[in-house]
C-alpha positions as CSV (number, residue, x, y, z in Angstrom):
1,X,113.3,147.8,167.7
2,X,114.5,151.2,168.6
3,X,111.5,152.8,166.8
4,X,109.1,150.5,168.7
5,X,110.7,151.4,172.0
6,X,110.6,155.2,171.1
7,X,106.9,155.1,170.2
8,X,106.2,153.1,173.3
9,X,108.0,155.6,175.4
10,X,106.2,158.6,173.9
11,X,102.9,156.8,174.4
12,X,103.7,156.2,178.1
13,X,104.9,159.7,178.5
14,X,101.7,161.1,177.0
15,X,99.6,159.0,179.3
16,X,101.7,160.1,182.3
17,X,101.2,163.7,181.4
18,X,97.5,163.2,181.1
19,X,97.4,161.6,184.6
20,X,99.5,164.4,186.0
21,X,97.3,167.0,184.4
22,X,94.3,165.4,186.0
23,X,96.0,165.5,189.3
24,X,96.9,169.2,189.0
25,X,94.5,171.3,191.2
26,X,92.3,173.9,189.5
27,X,90.8,177.0,191.2
28,X,87.8,178.8,189.9
29,X,88.2,182.3,191.3
30,X,86.3,185.5,191.8
31,X,82.8,184.1,191.2
32,X,79.7,184.4,193.5
33,X,79.5,180.9,194.8
34,X,76.1,179.5,195.9
35,X,77.2,176.5,198.0
36,X,73.6,175.4,199.0
37,X,75.1,174.1,202.3
38,X,75.7,177.6,203.6
39,X,75.8,181.3,202.9
40,X,76.8,182.5,199.4
41,X,80.4,183.5,199.1
42,X,81.3,186.7,197.3
43,X,84.6,186.7,195.3
44,X,84.7,183.0,196.1
45,X,87.2,180.3,195.3
46,X,86.2,176.7,194.3
47,X,89.2,174.4,194.3
48,X,89.0,171.0,192.5
49,X,91.3,168.1,192.0
50,X,90.9,164.6,190.7
51,X,87.2,165.0,190.2
52,X,86.5,166.2,193.8
53,X,86.0,169.5,195.5
54,X,89.0,170.1,197.8
55,X,88.1,173.6,199.2
56,X,85.4,176.2,199.0
57,X,85.8,179.7,200.4
58,X,87.4,183.1,199.7
59,X,90.9,184.4,199.7
60,X,91.0,184.4,203.5
61,X,90.1,180.8,203.9
62,X,91.5,179.1,200.8
63,X,95.3,179.3,200.1
64,X,96.4,178.5,196.6
65,X,99.8,176.9,196.1
66,X,102.0,177.8,193.2
67,X,101.0,174.6,191.2
68,X,97.3,175.6,191.1
69,X,95.8,176.4,187.7
70,X,93.4,179.3,188.1
71,X,90.3,180.1,186.0
72,X,89.0,183.6,186.5
73,X,85.2,183.6,186.4
74,X,84.6,187.1,187.8
75,X,81.1,188.3,187.4
76,X,79.7,184.8,187.1
77,X,77.8,182.6,189.5
78,X,78.8,179.1,190.5
79,X,76.3,176.6,192.0
80,X,76.1,172.8,192.3
81,X,75.1,170.8,189.3
82,X,71.3,170.3,189.1
83,X,69.9,166.9,190.1
84,X,66.8,165.7,188.3
85,X,64.8,163.1,190.2
86,X,62.6,162.1,187.3
87,X,63.7,162.1,183.7
88,X,63.2,160.1,180.5
89,X,66.3,161.2,178.6
90,X,68.1,158.4,176.7
91,X,64.9,156.9,175.3
92,X,64.2,154.4,178.2
93,X,61.4,151.8,177.8
94,X,60.4,149.6,180.7
95,X,57.6,147.2,181.3
96,X,55.4,145.8,178.5
97,X,51.7,144.9,178.2
98,X,52.1,141.4,179.6
99,X,51.4,142.4,183.3
100,X,50.8,145.5,185.4
101,X,53.7,144.8,187.9
102,X,57.2,144.1,186.5
103,X,59.8,144.8,189.1
104,X,62.4,142.6,187.3
105,X,62.6,145.0,184.3
106,X,65.7,147.0,184.3
107,X,66.1,150.4,182.5
108,X,69.8,149.5,182.3
109,X,68.9,147.3,179.3
110,X,66.9,150.0,177.5
111,X,69.0,153.2,177.5
112,X,70.9,154.9,174.7
113,X,73.9,156.6,176.3
114,X,74.7,158.5,173.2
115,X,71.3,160.1,172.9
116,X,71.3,163.8,172.2
117,X,68.8,164.3,175.0
118,X,71.6,163.7,177.4
119,X,73.6,166.5,175.9
120,X,70.6,168.8,176.0
121,X,70.3,168.0,179.7
122,X,74.0,169.0,180.2
123,X,73.1,172.3,178.5
124,X,70.4,172.7,181.2
125,X,73.0,172.3,184.0
126,X,71.8,168.8,184.9
127,X,74.7,166.6,186.1
128,X,72.8,163.8,187.8
129,X,69.5,162.2,186.8
130,X,67.1,159.5,187.8
131,X,66.1,157.8,184.5
132,X,62.7,156.3,184.8
133,X,60.4,154.0,182.8
134,X,56.9,155.2,182.0
135,X,54.0,155.2,184.3
136,X,51.5,153.0,182.4
137,X,52.0,150.3,184.9
138,X,51.7,149.9,188.7
139,X,55.4,149.0,188.6
140,X,57.2,149.5,185.4
141,X,60.6,148.6,186.5
142,X,63.9,149.6,188.0
143,X,65.2,153.1,187.5
144,X,68.9,154.2,187.0
145,X,70.8,157.0,188.6
146,X,73.2,158.5,186.1
147,X,76.0,161.0,186.0
148,X,75.7,162.7,182.6
149,X,79.4,162.3,181.8
150,X,80.7,163.3,178.4
151,X,81.4,161.0,175.4
152,X,80.0,157.7,176.8
153,X,80.7,154.6,174.8
154,X,78.3,152.4,176.7
155,X,75.7,152.8,179.5
156,X,78.2,151.7,182.1
157,X,80.2,154.9,181.5
158,X,77.3,156.8,183.0
159,X,76.5,154.6,186.1
160,X,76.9,155.7,189.6
161,X,78.2,153.0,191.8
162,X,77.7,152.6,195.5
163,X,80.4,151.6,198.0
164,X,79.9,148.0,197.2
165,X,80.5,148.6,193.5
166,X,76.8,148.1,192.6
167,X,75.1,150.5,190.2
168,X,72.5,152.7,191.9
169,X,68.8,153.1,191.1
170,X,65.3,153.0,192.5
171,X,62.0,151.5,191.3
172,X,59.1,153.1,189.6
173,X,55.6,152.6,190.9
174,X,52.4,154.5,189.8
175,X,48.7,154.8,190.5
176,X,45.9,156.9,189.1
177,X,44.6,156.6,185.6
178,X,47.8,155.8,183.8
179,X,47.8,152.1,184.9
180,X,44.0,151.6,184.7
181,X,42.7,149.6,181.8
182,X,39.1,148.9,180.8
183,X,37.9,145.5,179.5
184,X,39.3,143.2,182.0
185,X,42.6,141.4,181.7
186,X,45.6,141.4,184.2
187,X,45.5,145.3,184.5
188,X,43.4,146.9,187.1
189,X,40.1,148.6,186.2
190,X,39.8,150.8,189.3
191,X,42.0,152.6,191.8
192,X,41.1,150.1,194.5
193,X,42.1,147.2,192.4
194,X,45.3,148.9,191.6
195,X,46.2,149.1,195.3
196,X,45.0,145.5,195.8
197,X,47.4,144.2,193.2
198,X,50.3,146.1,194.7
199,X,49.6,144.6,198.1
200,X,49.4,141.2,196.6
201,X,52.9,141.5,195.2
202,X,54.4,142.8,198.3
203,X,52.9,140.0,200.4
204,X,54.5,137.6,198.0
205,X,57.8,139.4,198.4
206,X,57.6,139.2,202.2
207,X,57.0,135.4,201.9
208,X,59.9,135.0,199.5
209,X,62.2,136.9,201.9
210,X,61.0,134.7,204.8
211,X,61.8,131.5,202.8
212,X,65.3,132.7,202.1
213,X,65.8,133.6,205.8
214,X,64.5,130.2,207.0
215,X,66.8,128.4,204.5
216,X,69.9,129.8,206.1
217,X,73.0,128.2,204.7
218,X,71.1,125.2,203.3
219,X,70.9,126.0,199.6
220,X,68.6,123.0,199.1
221,X,65.8,124.8,201.0
222,X,66.0,128.1,199.0
223,X,63.1,128.9,196.8
224,X,63.6,129.1,193.1
225,X,65.2,132.3,192.1
226,X,62.7,135.0,191.2
227,X,64.2,138.3,189.8
228,X,60.9,140.2,190.4
229,X,60.8,139.1,194.0
230,X,64.4,139.9,194.5
231,X,63.8,143.5,193.5
232,X,60.8,143.9,195.7
233,X,62.7,142.4,198.7
234,X,65.3,145.2,198.0
235,X,62.4,147.6,198.4
236,X,61.3,146.0,201.6
237,X,64.8,146.1,203.1
238,X,65.2,149.8,202.2
239,X,67.9,149.2,199.7
240,X,65.8,150.5,196.7
241,X,63.8,153.7,196.8
242,X,60.3,153.6,195.5
243,X,59.6,156.6,193.1
244,X,55.8,156.7,193.2
245,X,54.0,158.5,190.2
246,X,50.9,160.0,191.8
247,X,48.7,163.0,191.1
248,X,45.3,163.3,193.0
249,X,45.2,163.8,196.7
250,X,43.4,160.5,197.2
251,X,46.1,158.7,195.2
252,X,48.8,160.4,197.1
253,X,47.3,159.1,200.4
254,X,47.1,155.6,198.9
255,X,50.7,155.7,198.1
256,X,51.6,156.8,201.6
257,X,49.3,154.1,203.0
258,X,51.1,151.4,201.1
259,X,54.5,152.8,202.1
260,X,53.5,152.7,205.8
261,X,51.9,149.2,205.5
262,X,55.0,147.6,204.0
263,X,57.7,149.8,205.4
264,X,59.2,150.9,202.1
265,X,61.0,154.2,201.5
266,X,59.1,156.5,199.1
267,X,59.6,159.6,197.0
268,X,56.3,161.0,195.8
269,X,56.6,162.1,192.2
270,X,54.5,164.9,190.5
271,X,51.9,165.2,193.4
272,X,49.8,167.6,191.5
273,X,47.4,168.0,194.5
274,X,50.1,168.1,197.1
275,X,48.7,171.5,198.3
276,X,45.5,169.6,199.4
277,X,47.4,167.1,201.7
278,X,50.7,168.9,202.4
279,X,50.5,168.4,206.2
280,X,49.8,164.7,205.7
281,X,52.8,164.3,203.3
282,X,55.1,166.1,205.8
283,X,53.8,164.0,208.7
284,X,54.6,160.8,206.8
285,X,58.2,162.3,206.2
286,X,57.7,161.5,202.5
287,X,59.9,163.6,200.1
288,X,58.0,165.2,197.3
289,X,59.4,165.7,193.8
290,X,57.2,168.2,192.1
291,X,56.9,169.3,188.5
292,X,56.2,173.0,187.6
293,X,54.1,173.0,184.4
294,X,53.6,176.5,183.0
295,X,51.1,175.2,180.4
296,X,48.7,172.9,182.3
297,X,46.5,170.5,180.4
298,X,46.2,166.9,179.5
299,X,45.0,164.5,182.2
300,X,41.8,165.2,184.2
301,X,43.6,164.1,187.4
302,X,46.0,167.0,187.0
303,X,43.4,169.7,186.6
304,X,44.0,171.0,190.2
305,X,47.8,171.2,189.8
306,X,49.0,174.5,191.4
307,X,52.2,176.4,191.4
308,X,51.7,176.8,195.2
309,X,52.7,173.1,195.7
310,X,56.2,174.1,196.5
311,X,55.3,176.7,199.2
312,X,52.6,174.5,200.7
313,X,55.0,171.7,201.2
314,X,57.7,174.0,202.5
315,X,55.4,175.5,205.1
316,X,54.3,172.1,206.1
317,X,57.9,171.1,206.7
318,X,58.2,168.5,203.9
319,X,61.3,167.8,201.8
320,X,60.6,169.4,198.4
321,X,62.5,168.8,195.2
322,X,61.8,169.3,191.5
323,X,61.9,167.2,188.3
324,X,61.6,167.7,184.5
325,X,59.8,164.4,183.5
326,X,61.7,165.3,180.3
327,X,60.1,165.7,177.8
328,X,57.2,167.2,179.8
329,X,59.6,169.9,180.8
330,X,62.6,170.3,178.6
331,X,65.8,169.7,180.6
332,X,67.3,172.9,179.2
333,X,64.7,174.9,181.2
334,X,64.9,173.0,184.5
335,X,66.0,176.0,186.4
336,X,62.7,177.7,185.6
337,X,61.0,175.3,187.8
338,X,62.6,176.9,190.9
339,X,61.7,180.4,189.5
340,X,58.1,179.5,189.0
341,X,57.9,178.0,192.6
342,X,59.4,181.2,194.0
343,X,56.9,183.3,192.1
344,X,54.1,181.4,193.8
345,X,55.6,182.0,197.2
346,X,58.3,179.4,197.9
347,X,61.5,180.8,199.4
348,X,64.4,181.3,197.0
349,X,66.8,179.3,199.3
350,X,64.4,176.3,199.5
351,X,63.8,176.4,195.7
352,X,67.5,176.2,194.9
353,X,67.9,173.6,197.6
354,X,65.1,171.7,195.9
355,X,67.0,171.7,192.6
356,X,70.1,170.3,194.2
357,X,70.4,168.9,197.7
358,X,66.8,167.9,198.3
359,X,67.0,165.9,195.0
360,X,70.3,164.4,196.0
361,X,68.7,163.2,199.2
362,X,65.9,161.5,197.3
363,X,68.5,159.5,195.3
364,X,70.6,158.6,198.3
365,X,73.4,160.7,196.9
366,X,73.6,163.5,199.5
367,X,77.2,162.6,200.4
368,X,78.4,163.0,196.9
369,X,76.3,165.7,195.1
370,X,73.9,168.5,195.7
371,X,76.1,171.0,197.4
372,X,79.5,172.6,197.0
373,X,81.6,171.1,199.9
374,X,85.0,169.7,200.5
375,X,85.1,166.0,199.5
376,X,82.1,166.0,197.2
377,X,82.1,165.4,193.5
378,X,83.2,168.4,191.5
379,X,79.8,168.8,189.8
380,X,78.9,172.4,189.2
381,X,77.6,174.9,186.8
382,X,78.8,178.4,185.8
383,X,76.0,180.9,185.2
384,X,76.1,184.4,183.6
385,X,74.1,185.8,186.5
386,X,71.3,185.2,189.1
387,X,70.1,181.5,188.7
388,X,66.4,182.4,188.7
389,X,66.6,185.3,186.3
390,X,65.2,184.7,182.8
391,X,68.1,186.7,181.5
392,X,70.8,184.3,182.9
393,X,72.3,181.5,180.9
394,X,74.1,178.3,182.0
395,X,77.5,179.0,180.5
396,X,79.4,175.8,181.5
397,X,78.6,172.5,183.1
398,X,81.2,170.5,184.9
399,X,81.0,166.9,186.1
400,X,83.7,165.3,188.3
401,X,86.0,168.2,187.4
402,X,85.5,167.8,183.7
403,X,83.8,170.3,181.5
404,X,80.9,168.7,179.6
405,X,79.1,171.7,178.3
406,X,80.4,175.1,177.2
407,X,77.9,177.6,175.6
408,X,80.8,179.4,174.0
409,X,81.6,176.3,171.9
410,X,79.4,176.3,168.8
411,X,79.1,172.5,168.9
412,X,77.8,172.7,172.5
413,X,75.7,175.9,172.0
414,X,73.4,174.1,169.5
415,X,72.2,171.8,172.3
416,X,71.2,174.8,174.4
417,X,69.6,176.9,171.6
418,X,68.4,174.4,169.1
419,X,69.1,174.1,165.4
420,X,70.7,171.6,163.1
421,X,72.4,168.9,165.1
422,X,70.5,169.5,168.4
423,X,68.7,166.2,168.0
424,X,71.6,164.3,166.3
425,X,72.2,161.1,168.4
426,X,75.6,160.6,166.7
427,X,74.4,157.8,164.4
428,X,74.8,158.1,160.7
429,X,71.6,158.0,158.6
430,X,73.5,157.6,155.3
431,X,72.5,154.0,154.9
432,X,69.1,153.9,156.5
433,X,67.3,153.9,153.2
434,X,68.0,150.5,151.7
435,X,65.6,150.9,148.8
436,X,66.1,152.9,145.6
437,X,62.7,154.5,145.4
438,X,59.5,153.7,147.4
439,X,59.4,150.8,149.9
440,X,57.9,148.4,147.5
441,X,60.6,148.7,144.9
442,X,64.4,148.9,144.8
443,X,67.1,146.4,144.3
């Protein structure tokens, strides 16, 4: 009995020490801090506690008490964790071939939280990501906003919850050639038919919403529950952002036309020809998440993609962010996107804003991530030097005050540089071969 009580007491004490350790404030001192929300701070101090930022400034504005743990990062640069508005890490799969519009499909049910691609994204400084299904459908399902926390056991460990406790995400729409099929069937054969099918579904969603409103408190008058319509009603009510895959200037205008017609909020994804209609995009107040591809090729509809998309949208007054579309762009090289945009004429400040705060706004997370400010999540990266220099490395990635990547740790470094283990998803392959010899023989 005494031994049991002793073991229990030690366990409780260890747990208490862990909690107290988490409560202890930590100050990162002497770094150059790029806050995004204001001017850079030389010899800055970033103070974090319980997963939140509690102060940002320098020795004149931030007073450290005796219980503060200090980490000297002199000569380094600290900036907010990167936010990726369009990624496919974790191996998501959305809608299938049964129909072109499937808003009831949830990426939640199709993600591997232990995938090595998530750790490679950490190595690239990405702390928050919008995980999307593919674009082979007009609507391929609901996306998921994730914090790339370390050592998840299940997908729920990565979810971002809103104030009501509901996990956050948007919905994926697409137009252009990806969702067009020849030979008939339920999929569209032309761009015009694509738009017509989307309109048809939104009209059904409007009618579904009206029926629910007319039913009031009388449950007998409610229409049969329809998960697809429920998702589209959330879109109509502005509760779910539409992330719209679109490339050509005419397809961009179609997406904007649908957004205006049905009143839904939209983020334009890719917008390869944004430079052709930048003023129209800005006038519509539609955010654009662009991709910077340094080796163009592939689809004909992307033949006019241009590095000047960023500067064109910036000059027009539009909100501009970036994404990886991983694996189109490897998450480890996400910061290069801002560098390529600056090389084409975009301002450095807006390019860094586009990697962080602009993307946070597109995910409705601007109150939590995207800048280093008092009260926000302690998501940040430590760099060896100037963020846009090809000679700089992301040395550490922190999420909610916890270090999730450390380049100096050989186990982490492999995810940044490649090599054996960089694609290991943590599952054993020891028993995958259940035959002794070729597939036709064995025991």
